[in-house]
C-alpha positions as CSV (number, residue, x, y, z in Angstrom):
1,X,-16.6,-25.5,2.2
2,X,-14.2,-22.7,1.6
3,X,-14.3,-21.2,5.1
4,X,-11.4,-22.6,7.1
5,X,-11.9,-22.1,10.8
6,X,-11.8,-24.2,13.9
7,X,-14.7,-23.5,16.3
8,X,-13.5,-26.2,18.8
9,X,-12.1,-23.5,21.0
10,X,-15.6,-22.0,21.4
11,X,-17.2,-25.5,21.9
12,X,-14.7,-26.2,24.7
13,X,-15.6,-22.9,26.4
14,X,-19.3,-23.7,27.0
15,X,-21.1,-26.4,28.9
16,X,-24.0,-26.8,26.4
17,X,-24.8,-25.8,22.8
18,X,-27.6,-23.5,23.9
19,X,-25.0,-21.2,25.5
20,X,-23.5,-20.7,22.0
21,X,-25.1,-17.2,21.8
22,X,-22.6,-16.1,24.3
23,X,-19.9,-16.7,21.7
24,X,-21.9,-15.8,18.5
25,X,-19.7,-14.6,15.7
26,X,-22.1,-11.7,15.3
27,X,-20.5,-10.4,18.5
28,X,-17.0,-11.2,17.4
29,X,-14.1,-9.0,18.5
30,X,-11.6,-9.0,15.7
31,X,-7.9,-9.4,16.6
32,X,-6.3,-6.1,15.9
33,X,-3.6,-6.1,13.2
34,X,-1.2,-3.3,12.5
35,X,-2.6,-1.3,9.6
36,X,-1.8,2.3,10.1
37,X,-2.5,3.7,6.6
38,X,-5.7,4.2,4.7
39,X,-4.8,3.0,1.1
40,X,-6.7,5.9,-0.5
41,X,-4.9,8.5,1.6
42,X,-1.5,7.3,0.2
43,X,-2.7,7.2,-3.5
44,X,-4.7,9.2,-6.0
45,X,-7.3,6.8,-7.4
46,X,-8.0,7.2,-11.1
47,X,-11.4,5.7,-12.2
48,X,-12.3,4.5,-15.7
49,X,-8.9,3.2,-16.4
50,X,-8.6,0.4,-19.0
51,X,-5.6,-1.5,-20.4
52,X,-3.7,0.5,-23.0
53,X,-5.0,3.9,-21.8
54,X,-2.3,6.6,-22.0
55,X,-1.1,8.8,-19.2
56,X,-0.2,12.1,-20.9
57,X,2.8,14.0,-19.4
58,X,3.7,17.5,-20.2
59,X,6.9,19.3,-19.1
60,X,6.8,23.1,-19.8
61,X,10.1,23.7,-18.1
62,X,10.3,27.2,-16.5
63,X,9.5,30.6,-17.9
64,X,11.8,32.7,-15.8
65,X,13.4,34.1,-19.0
66,X,10.3,34.3,-21.1
67,X,9.5,38.0,-21.2
68,X,12.1,40.2,-23.1
69,X,12.7,43.9,-22.9
70,X,11.7,46.1,-25.9
71,X,14.1,48.8,-24.9
72,X,15.9,50.2,-28.0
73,X,13.3,48.8,-30.5
74,X,13.2,51.0,-33.6
75,X,9.6,50.2,-34.3
76,X,6.6,49.8,-32.0
77,X,5.5,46.9,-34.3
78,X,8.7,45.0,-33.7
79,X,8.6,42.7,-30.8
80,X,10.7,40.0,-29.3
81,X,10.2,36.5,-30.8
82,X,10.0,33.9,-28.1
83,X,9.7,30.1,-28.4
84,X,7.4,28.1,-26.2
85,X,9.1,24.8,-25.5
86,X,7.2,21.9,-24.1
87,X,8.2,18.2,-23.9
88,X,5.4,15.7,-24.2
89,X,5.6,12.0,-23.3
90,X,3.3,9.2,-22.3
91,X,3.1,6.2,-20.0
92,X,0.5,3.5,-20.5
93,X,-1.9,2.0,-18.0
94,X,-1.6,-1.8,-17.9
95,X,-4.1,-2.9,-15.2
96,X,-4.5,-6.5,-14.4
97,X,-7.7,-8.3,-13.4
98,X,-7.8,-9.9,-10.0
99,X,-10.6,-11.9,-8.3
100,X,-11.3,-14.6,-5.7
101,X,-14.3,-16.8,-5.1
102,X,-15.6,-18.1,-1.8
103,X,-18.1,-20.9,-2.5
104,X,-20.2,-22.5,0.3
105,X,-22.7,-25.3,0.1
106,X,-25.4,-24.9,2.7
107,X,-25.5,-28.6,3.4
108,X,-21.8,-28.6,4.4
109,X,-22.7,-26.3,7.3
110,X,-23.5,-28.2,10.5
111,X,-26.2,-26.8,12.8
112,X,-23.7,-26.1,15.5
113,X,-21.5,-24.2,13.0
114,X,-24.4,-22.0,12.1
115,X,-25.3,-21.6,15.8
116,X,-21.9,-20.3,16.7
117,X,-22.0,-17.8,13.8
118,X,-25.2,-16.3,15.4
119,X,-27.4,-17.5,12.6
120,X,-31.0,-18.3,13.3
121,X,-31.9,-19.0,9.7
122,X,-34.2,-22.0,9.1
123,X,-33.7,-22.1,5.4
124,X,-31.0,-21.5,2.8
125,X,-32.6,-18.3,1.5
126,X,-32.8,-16.8,5.0
127,X,-29.3,-17.9,5.8
128,X,-27.9,-15.7,3.0
129,X,-29.1,-12.7,5.0
130,X,-27.9,-14.0,8.4
131,X,-25.1,-12.9,10.7
132,X,-23.0,-15.7,9.2
133,X,-23.0,-13.9,5.8
134,X,-22.4,-10.6,7.5
135,X,-19.4,-12.2,9.1
136,X,-18.1,-13.5,5.8
137,X,-18.6,-10.1,4.0
138,X,-16.6,-8.4,6.8
139,X,-13.9,-11.0,6.6
140,X,-13.6,-10.8,2.8
141,X,-13.7,-7.0,2.7
142,X,-10.6,-7.0,5.0
143,X,-8.8,-9.4,2.8
144,X,-9.6,-7.5,-0.3
145,X,-8.3,-4.3,1.2
146,X,-5.1,-6.1,2.4
147,X,-4.6,-7.4,-1.2
148,X,-4.4,-3.9,-2.5
149,X,-1.2,-3.3,-0.7
150,X,0.4,-6.4,-2.3
151,X,-0.8,-5.4,-5.8
152,X,0.3,-1.8,-5.4
153,X,3.9,-2.4,-4.2
154,X,5.0,-6.0,-4.7
155,X,3.1,-7.3,-7.8
156,X,5.3,-8.6,-10.6
157,X,4.2,-9.5,-14.1
158,X,6.6,-12.4,-14.3
159,X,5.8,-13.9,-10.9
160,X,4.5,-17.5,-10.7
161,X,2.6,-16.7,-7.5
162,X,-1.0,-15.8,-8.4
163,X,-1.2,-13.5,-5.4
164,X,1.8,-11.5,-6.8
165,X,1.4,-12.0,-10.6
166,X,-0.3,-9.3,-12.6
167,X,1.0,-5.9,-13.3
168,X,4.3,-4.5,-12.1
169,X,4.0,-2.9,-8.7
170,X,5.7,0.1,-7.4
171,X,8.9,-1.6,-6.1
172,X,9.5,-3.3,-9.5
173,X,9.1,0.1,-11.2
174,X,11.3,1.9,-8.7
175,X,14.1,-0.6,-9.0
176,X,14.1,-0.2,-12.7
177,X,14.1,3.6,-12.3
178,X,16.8,3.6,-9.6
179,X,19.0,0.5,-9.8
180,X,22.0,0.0,-7.6
181,X,24.5,2.8,-8.2
182,X,21.9,5.2,-9.5
183,X,21.9,8.7,-8.0
184,X,18.2,8.2,-7.0
185,X,19.1,5.1,-5.0
186,X,20.3,5.0,-1.4
187,X,21.8,1.6,-0.3
188,X,21.0,0.1,3.2
189,X,23.9,-2.2,3.9
190,X,22.0,-4.4,6.4
191,X,19.7,-5.6,3.6
192,X,22.5,-7.6,2.2
193,X,23.1,-9.6,5.3
194,X,22.5,-13.3,5.3
195,X,20.4,-13.9,8.5
196,X,17.4,-12.3,10.2
197,X,19.6,-11.4,13.1
198,X,22.2,-9.6,11.0
199,X,19.6,-7.8,8.9
200,X,17.8,-6.6,12.1
201,X,21.0,-5.3,13.7
202,X,20.8,-1.8,12.3
203,X,23.6,0.6,13.2
204,X,22.9,3.3,15.7
205,X,22.1,6.0,13.1
206,X,21.2,4.0,9.9
207,X,17.7,5.5,10.0
208,X,19.0,9.1,10.1
209,X,21.7,8.4,7.5
210,X,19.2,6.8,5.2
211,X,16.6,9.6,5.3
212,X,19.2,12.3,5.2
213,X,20.8,10.7,2.1
214,X,17.4,10.5,0.5
215,X,16.8,14.2,1.0
216,X,20.2,15.0,-0.5
217,X,19.4,12.9,-3.6
218,X,16.1,14.8,-4.3
219,X,15.5,16.4,-7.7
220,X,14.9,20.2,-7.7
221,X,11.2,19.5,-8.3
222,X,11.0,17.1,-5.4
223,X,12.6,19.6,-3.1
224,X,9.9,22.1,-3.9
225,X,7.0,19.6,-3.7
226,X,5.2,20.2,-0.4
227,X,3.3,16.9,-0.8
228,X,6.5,14.8,-0.8
229,X,6.7,12.2,1.9
230,X,9.1,9.5,3.0
231,X,7.3,6.2,3.3
232,X,9.3,3.7,5.3
233,X,9.4,0.3,6.9
234,X,8.9,0.3,10.7
235,X,12.4,-0.8,11.9
236,X,14.1,2.0,9.9
237,X,11.7,4.6,11.4
238,X,12.2,3.2,14.9
239,X,15.9,3.3,14.5
240,X,15.7,7.0,13.5
241,X,13.4,7.6,16.4
242,X,15.9,6.1,18.8
243,X,18.7,8.1,17.3
244,X,16.7,11.3,18.0
245,X,16.3,10.3,21.6
246,X,19.9,9.3,22.1
247,X,21.3,12.4,20.5
248,X,18.7,14.6,22.2
249,X,17.7,16.4,19.0
250,X,15.4,19.3,19.7
251,X,14.9,21.2,16.5
252,X,14.7,18.5,13.9
253,X,11.1,17.4,13.9
254,X,7.8,17.4,15.6
255,X,7.2,15.9,19.0
256,X,4.0,14.4,20.3
257,X,2.2,17.2,22.1
258,X,0.9,14.9,24.8
259,X,4.1,12.9,25.6
260,X,6.7,15.6,24.5
261,X,8.5,12.6,22.8
262,X,9.3,11.8,19.2
263,X,6.2,9.8,18.4
264,X,6.5,7.3,15.5
265,X,3.3,8.9,14.1
266,X,4.7,12.4,14.0
267,X,8.3,11.7,12.8
268,X,9.8,14.2,10.4
269,X,13.3,15.0,9.1
270,X,14.0,18.6,8.2
271,X,10.4,19.3,7.5
272,X,9.6,16.2,5.5
273,X,7.1,13.8,7.1
274,X,8.0,10.1,7.6
275,X,5.1,7.6,7.3
276,X,5.5,4.1,8.5
277,X,4.0,1.5,6.1
278,X,3.5,-1.6,8.3
279,X,1.9,-3.4,5.3
280,X,5.3,-3.6,3.6
281,X,6.7,-5.4,6.6
282,X,3.7,-7.8,6.8
283,X,4.0,-8.7,3.1
284,X,7.8,-9.2,3.2
285,X,7.4,-11.5,6.1
286,X,4.5,-13.5,4.6
287,X,5.6,-14.4,1.1
288,X,8.3,-16.9,0.5
289,X,9.4,-14.8,-2.5
290,X,10.7,-12.3,0.1
291,X,11.3,-14.6,3.1
292,X,13.1,-17.9,2.6
293,X,13.1,-18.8,6.2
294,X,16.6,-17.6,6.8
295,X,16.6,-14.0,5.6
296,X,14.3,-11.4,4.0
297,X,14.6,-9.7,0.7
298,X,15.3,-6.0,1.5
299,X,13.4,-5.8,4.8
300,X,14.4,-2.1,5.2
301,X,12.9,0.1,2.5
302,X,11.9,3.7,2.1
303,X,10.5,5.8,-0.8
304,X,10.6,9.6,-1.1
305,X,7.8,10.5,-3.4
306,X,4.6,12.6,-3.8
307,X,1.2,11.0,-3.6
308,X,0.4,12.5,-7.0
309,X,3.4,10.7,-8.5
310,X,2.1,7.2,-7.8
311,X,-1.6,7.1,-8.9
312,X,-3.6,4.0,-8.9
313,X,-5.7,3.1,-12.0
314,X,-8.9,1.1,-11.8
315,X,-12.2,0.7,-13.7
316,X,-14.1,1.8,-10.6
317,X,-12.9,2.5,-7.1
318,X,-16.2,0.9,-5.8
319,X,-14.8,-2.4,-6.9
320,X,-12.5,-2.4,-3.9
321,X,-15.4,-2.4,-1.5
322,X,-18.4,-4.1,-3.3
323,X,-18.7,-7.7,-4.3
324,X,-21.4,-10.0,-5.7
325,X,-23.3,-12.5,-3.6
326,X,-24.6,-15.1,-6.0
327,X,-27.2,-17.6,-4.8
328,X,-28.2,-20.8,-6.4
329,X,-31.2,-22.2,-4.5
330,X,-31.3,-25.4,-6.5
331,X,-27.8,-26.5,-5.5
332,X,-28.1,-24.7,-2.1
333,X,-24.9,-23.0,-3.0
334,X,-23.8,-19.4,-2.7
335,X,-20.7,-17.6,-3.8
336,X,-19.1,-14.3,-2.7
337,X,-17.0,-13.0,-5.6
338,X,-14.9,-9.8,-5.2
339,X,-13.1,-8.6,-8.4
340,X,-11.2,-5.6,-9.5
341,X,-8.8,-4.3,-12.1
342,X,-5.7,-2.6,-10.8
343,X,-2.6,-0.8,-11.8
344,X,-0.2,1.7,-10.3
345,X,2.4,3.9,-12.0
346,X,5.3,6.1,-11.1
347,X,4.5,9.0,-13.4
348,X,7.6,11.2,-13.1
349,X,10.7,9.0,-13.0
350,X,13.0,11.9,-11.9
351,X,10.9,12.8,-8.8
352,X,11.5,9.7,-6.7
353,X,14.3,8.5,-4.3
354,X,14.4,4.8,-3.4
355,X,16.3,3.4,-0.3
356,X,16.8,-0.4,-0.2
């Protein structure tokens, strides 16, 4: 059975099995995890994307000097000759295919297990429409949505970890665009420390210094982009929040209208919104590729970018939410199979700033 859970806690809490309905999983209250961002709100989703499809880019420059005066022309038929300059380039979608299969044999499910899941099904066919399956679908849907964050930001085509392997995620692309020493890169010294404690000991105004340096490193286009946002790990944002309080800043950013304090959800720096991406922290903490038990790999990160400059490509957005339930009544076996293809691209390399 591919469902790993221990119901002994529930068994110990009741005096007899008939009381199991009091603890049915159909009434389960899920433990709340920190997920403050709707994935689709942070990214433009492009449907119908297949491997090898091109992303056409056109740069027309500006036309401030386009129109010319005809003053002094000898002939009305003589006009100014003006060139129209446009630079064309392409990037290529390279979506990778991802899937996972949860396979369960009906005979492996003990009666008390079904009872605790709130299932009153008396046959395999009925069980596939029971509260137990509803529970599984809810659980798997959450895990599929969680995986999108990993694929979007931390996937790496050369990784040996199947949860990370696939296309190159945003951080791999950004580190190639803005390597150490690049003008679009802001270094956070604490990332280079050798222990959790040292990495966590951010200086009193590291958050402010980091975000301020990112604003100074913006391209002209990024300065004008009203959709540009600083996405950030939580500790960096909290450090900036604490600096605001300590230095009693009053004109820098938006306060929470209810508390009159600098809420983590309303942080801004000089008009640019700061959005905490807790999923980055969770992923860095989870995978051994970013956490060797002694230190993390770049636990403090921030990206200044526009939503339109990091589109997600997939065959169909619906694949993120819908999966197949396959039933084999002969083997009394059913499978839940989510699957999607996925890619993400930094479209305009000049219009990003990375802090790590």
